[in-house]
N, C-alpha and C positions, 0 to 999 in steps of 0.2 A: 580588602586589605586586612591581614591578620596581625594582631598585636599580641605579644607575649603577656602573660599575667603580670610580669614585672613592669612592663611598660605601662599597663593599665593602672597598676598600683601606684607608680610614681606620678602618673598623670592625675589620678583621682585624689591622691594624698601626697602631694609634693613635699619633700623635706627642705628645710632651711630657706623657706620663702621669706622675702622681706629685704630690708636694707640695713647696713651697719653704719651708724653715725660715726663720723671721723674714721672711716675705714682706712686701713694702711695701703690698700690697693683696690682700685676700681677698674673693671674692664667692661667695655661695651662693644658688642659685635653684632653683625647681622645687617639686614637692610630692609627698609620699609617697603621696597618694591615687592619682595617675596613675602613680607609680613612677619618674618621671624626676627625678633630683636632680643638679645640676651644681655643682661647687665649683672655682673658679678662683683661682690664686695668681699674683701679679705681682711681679717684681723690677724696680724702676724706678731708673734712675740718670740724672741730668741730663735729666729729662723723657722719657727713652727707655725703652721696655720691653725690658730686656736679657734677661729670661728669663720664661717663662710655663709653668705646669704646670696640669694639671687632673685632677680625679677625678670621674668621672660614674658614677652608678648609674642604669642605664636601658637602653632598647632600643638596637639597633644604630645607628639614626639619631641618637639622642642622643649616642652615643659619637663617631660620625663628625662631627657638627656641632661638637662641642666640640673635637675634634682639629684640624679645619681652621681653626676660629676662632683657636686658639692660633697656628697657623702664619701666619695672616693678620695678626696683631698683633705678633708677635715682631720686634724690631728697629725697630718703628715708634714715633713719638712718641705721647704721650698724646692730642694733638689728632687725629692720624691714627686712632688706635684708637677714639676716640669716634665716628668716622664709620662704623664697621662696622655694617652693617645685616643683618637676617636675609635679605633678598633677595640680598645679596652672598655670604652663606654658602651659600645654596641654589645660586646660579650657580657658585660655586667647586666644588661637588660635582656639577655637571652635573645638577642637579635632584633633587627629593625627591618621593615620593608625597604627594598633597594631605593625607592624614591624618597625615603626619609633619612638615608645615611648622612645627608648634608647637615642634619640637625646635630648629629654626634660630632661632626667637624666643628660646628659652631660652638658646641659645649667645650671642646678642647681649646678653641681659640679664645673663648671667654675667660677661661682659667689663665691662659698664657698672657692675655691682654691685661688682666688684673695684676699678674706677677710683674709684667713689664712696667706697669704704672708704679708699683711698689718699688721696683729697682730704681726707676727714675727719681722718685721722691727721696730715696735714701742714698742716691749717688753711688749705687753699686752696679756692677756689670754682671749680667747673667749670660754667660757665653751661649747657652742653649737658645737664647732668644735673638741672637745676632741676625738670623735670617728670617725672623718672624715679622710678618706684616699684617697686623690685625685688620687692615682695611681691604684686603684682597677679597674679591667676590668669588665664592666657590660654586656658584650656581651655573656659571657659564660652562664649566667643564666637569659636569657631574660624573662622567664615565670613569674618571680616574679614581673615584671613591667607591667603586663596586666592592662588595665584600670579597675577600680573598678566599 
């Protein structure tokens, strides 16, 4: 299995690891069955993600995708962060092996899950998350997530 230098870098030196006390939004996705669990913490001020941290229990790809996802949304507005896709995560890492694409899906879900938590706590509606269900298990139908 070949990993890009970027994947290795984010695995060996993950960015933004840890947790944020009194986070404005916390998202947890994944499942113990497959072993990848991601928890993401957001600090949001004036609709901007001023800080983001993550804790991931999982394989190297899960750690790398979490790490780069935090970098991609830090300093961004909520609206910009909502546009984060698993494809963008994969591209930012210069690709992932097909059997690891689900890690990028988890990273996208972790971000959205934390944003959903923030929205609920602040009684706001983020229309982009109306159809989002963080508890869906994407391992059963991995074929849908092949790289285009």
